[in-house]
C-alpha positions as MATLAB code, in Angstrom:
seq = 'MIWLPVGDAPPELTPRDLDVPETVLAIGAVGDHAHELSAVELDYLDGAVESRRREFSTGRMLARQALSRLGAPVGPLLRRPDRAPIWPDDICGSISHCRHWAVALASRSVRSAGVDIECRERVSSRTHDSLFTPVELARAVAAGVEPTVLFSAKEAIFKAVHQITREQIEFLEAEVRLDVAAQRFRARYLGTSRRSRIMEQVRGVVCLTPDHVLTLALL';
ca = [
     -31.655   59.990    6.194;
     -32.700   57.925    3.200;
     -29.832   57.253    0.772;
     -31.391   56.837   -2.661;
     -28.914   55.474   -5.225;
     -30.115   55.631   -8.823;
     -28.164   53.031  -10.786;
     -24.651   52.045   -9.758;
     -23.818   54.754   -7.204;
     -20.708   54.069   -5.071;
     -21.719   52.862   -1.581;
     -18.674   54.702   -0.151;
     -20.582   57.942   -0.758;
     -23.204   56.906    1.807;
     -23.127   59.109    4.954;
     -22.594   56.964    8.075;
     -24.532   57.291   11.345;
     -26.493   60.321   10.177;
     -29.879   60.527   11.888;
     -31.797   63.175    9.947;
     -35.513   62.364    9.599;
     -37.570   63.183    6.499;
     -34.441   63.733    4.434;
     -33.489   62.053    1.157;
     -30.110   62.108   -0.579;
     -30.341   60.884   -4.175;
     -27.235   60.118   -6.229;
     -26.796   58.860   -9.768;
     -24.475   58.840  -12.755;
     -24.591   61.900  -15.018;
     -26.590   61.164  -18.163;
     -29.001   62.721  -20.616;
     -32.322   63.436  -18.895;
     -33.225   66.557  -20.857;
     -36.440   64.873  -22.040;
     -37.671   64.997  -18.417;
     -37.258   68.779  -18.106;
     -40.095   71.284  -18.392;
     -40.063   73.978  -21.063;
     -38.902   76.567  -18.517;
     -36.078   74.327  -17.285;
     -34.997   73.741  -20.869;
     -34.839   77.510  -21.325;
     -32.187   77.616  -18.592;
     -30.017   75.486  -20.880;
     -30.309   77.710  -23.924;
     -26.866   77.770  -25.523;
     -25.375   75.324  -22.985;
     -22.779   72.758  -24.034;
     -23.700   69.060  -23.967;
     -21.881   68.346  -20.696;
     -23.803   71.138  -18.976;
     -27.117   69.776  -20.334;
     -26.348   66.321  -18.965;
     -25.245   67.530  -15.537;
     -28.165   69.957  -15.109;
     -30.803   67.477  -16.276;
     -29.439   64.692  -14.054;
     -29.492   66.981  -11.024;
     -33.104   67.942  -11.697;
     -34.079   64.297  -12.247;
     -32.544   63.305   -8.905;
     -34.210   66.232   -7.142;
     -37.589   65.007   -8.377;
     -36.768   61.481   -7.173;
     -35.920   62.856   -3.720;
     -39.080   64.978   -3.581;
     -41.212   62.052   -4.670;
     -39.737   59.867   -1.924;
     -40.791   62.541    0.603;
     -44.304   62.637   -0.855;
     -43.766   66.259   -1.903;
     -45.088   67.903   -5.077;
     -42.953   66.920   -8.058;
     -42.882   69.534  -10.789;
     -40.501   71.927  -12.512;
     -37.742   73.248  -10.264;
     -37.514   76.904  -11.172;
     -34.689   79.098   -9.938;
     -34.049   82.413   -8.257;
     -32.078   85.253   -9.876;
     -28.993   83.873   -8.074;
     -29.623   80.530   -9.886;
     -30.512   78.626   -6.692;
     -33.412   76.160   -7.151;
     -36.817   77.101   -5.737;
     -38.036   74.183   -3.627;
     -41.609   73.507   -2.427;
     -42.608   75.647    0.570;
     -42.013   73.042    3.286;
     -38.816   71.636    1.743;
     -35.206   72.749    1.695;
     -32.777   71.188   -0.709;
     -29.572   71.353   -2.674;
     -28.158   69.976   -5.944;
     -24.581   69.382   -7.083;
     -22.726   67.529   -9.819;
     -19.287   66.756  -11.146;
     -18.358   65.106  -14.439;
     -19.430   61.642  -13.325;
     -22.053   61.915  -10.562;
     -24.901   64.201   -9.563;
     -26.549   64.455   -6.147;
     -29.718   66.058   -4.822;
     -30.822   66.448   -1.216;
     -34.355   67.293   -0.086;
     -35.466   67.613    3.544;
     -38.442   68.592    5.659;
     -36.589   68.446    8.978;
     -33.614   70.809    8.612;
     -33.598   74.575    8.281;
     -31.237   74.614    5.307;
     -28.852   72.251    3.532;
     -25.967   72.312    1.105;
     -24.542   69.409   -0.863;
     -21.421   69.284   -3.021;
     -19.663   66.594   -5.043;
     -16.235   66.984   -6.625;
     -13.658   64.955   -8.510;
     -10.594   64.420   -6.314;
      -7.409   66.362   -7.109;
      -9.297   69.085   -8.976;
      -8.059   71.983   -6.829;
      -4.681   73.206   -8.066;
      -1.971   74.240   -5.600;
      -1.830   77.565   -7.465;
      -5.224   78.487   -5.982;
      -4.600   77.408   -2.379;
      -3.777   80.907   -1.092;
      -7.076   82.275   -2.387;
      -9.206   79.381   -1.101;
      -7.785   78.289    2.247;
      -6.433   79.951    5.370;
      -2.888   78.941    6.365;
      -4.260   77.303    9.519;
      -6.809   75.057    7.808;
      -4.424   74.135    4.992;
      -1.682   73.215    7.453;
      -4.134   71.061    9.451;
      -5.292   69.300    6.289;
      -1.755   68.611    5.072;
      -0.730   67.301    8.504;
      -3.724   64.941    8.482;
      -3.052   63.794    4.913;
      -6.287   65.359    3.660;
      -6.323   66.466    0.042;
      -7.315   70.180   -0.346;
     -10.219   69.356   -2.689;
     -11.978   67.936    0.391;
     -11.667   71.331    2.108;
     -12.928   73.065   -1.023;
     -15.987   70.798   -1.204;
     -16.785   71.342    2.484;
     -16.723   75.112    1.957;
     -18.969   74.850   -1.103;
     -21.561   72.861    0.884;
     -21.376   75.324    3.795;
     -21.813   78.342    1.525;
     -24.914   76.800   -0.053;
     -26.504   76.059    3.325;
     -25.772   79.532    4.715;
     -26.841   81.320    1.526;
     -30.300   79.730    1.709;
     -30.857   81.655    4.944;
     -28.865   84.873    4.557;
     -28.673   85.372    0.752;
     -25.188   86.715    1.448;
     -22.076   85.918   -0.551;
     -19.243   84.541    1.600;
     -15.624   84.666    0.460;
     -13.524   81.508    0.742;
     -11.095   83.050    3.231;
     -13.996   84.033    5.514;
     -14.597   80.377    6.397;
     -12.122   78.107    8.157;
     -12.975   74.404    8.076;
     -11.812   71.737   10.527;
     -12.132   68.218    9.092;
     -12.331   64.862   10.840;
     -12.293   62.534    7.841;
     -12.147   59.363    9.966;
     -15.435   60.375   11.624;
     -16.855   61.705    8.321;
     -17.504   65.097    9.911;
     -16.480   68.748    9.647;
     -17.202   72.081   11.313;
     -16.511   75.675   10.289;
     -15.431   78.920   11.924;
     -16.579   82.231   10.421;
     -13.851   84.864    9.991;
     -15.865   87.585    8.239;
     -17.764   90.609    9.535;
     -21.411   89.766    8.781;
     -23.422   88.930   11.889;
     -25.872   86.910    9.797;
     -23.252   84.706    8.144;
     -21.897   83.696   11.553;
     -24.675   81.129   11.454;
     -22.219   78.893    9.576;
     -20.746   77.955   12.954;
     -23.974   76.003   13.614;
     -23.460   73.876   10.502;
     -23.197   70.123   10.925;
     -20.918   68.865    8.172;
     -20.605   65.371    6.711;
     -17.897   64.167    4.312;
     -17.706   60.923    2.304;
     -14.736   59.872    0.178;
     -13.923   57.438   -2.592;
     -10.523   57.277   -4.329;
     -11.977   59.469   -7.100;
     -14.676   61.653   -5.529;
     -15.640   63.620   -2.426;
     -19.219   64.249   -1.299;
     -19.997   66.801    1.415;
     -23.222   67.747    3.187;
     -23.792   70.845    5.315;
     -26.923   70.826    7.471;
     -28.387   73.624    9.584;
];
């Protein structure tokens, strides 16, 4: 995997020991890149607040950087009715952002991919029962893992699985087991869809700084 920092990206968000050929992960600080968007992409931002414009435009800018590094066509990234980006035919990819950083992953070698970045401590304890199973929450607490890390892992998994199945998975239908020291995670599917069981094949990667968590889910 090629880690492509744009500007002053934290090196702690670099995945370790991840051998994924023809794959680029671009990361950069959120800024105003609306001038780089196509007319159609600008239409997606009609009525959006300034923070949304900055986050969306930075994600699209990084996606183009990743595609360019792969030698893929670099043009407008349109989106499906479910708002997921439409990547070139031989590419799978994913985009995410928080208030400070945006990330984009593009790959020719994996079947699907999901990426997520979050600010630490953003998941309130009031929402734990609706997001996490008792088993996974207890494991995380025992290991000293903050629940936002679990949340981010699930978000990345859902993106990767959705690219294949186009199914919506509920948070309590996925149970994540984290190994933060090894920067890895896996998931168990608890729902009823035979197609979504593919999440159990996901290879998950987690990177932490004191302020942010970055997760990748690769199929």
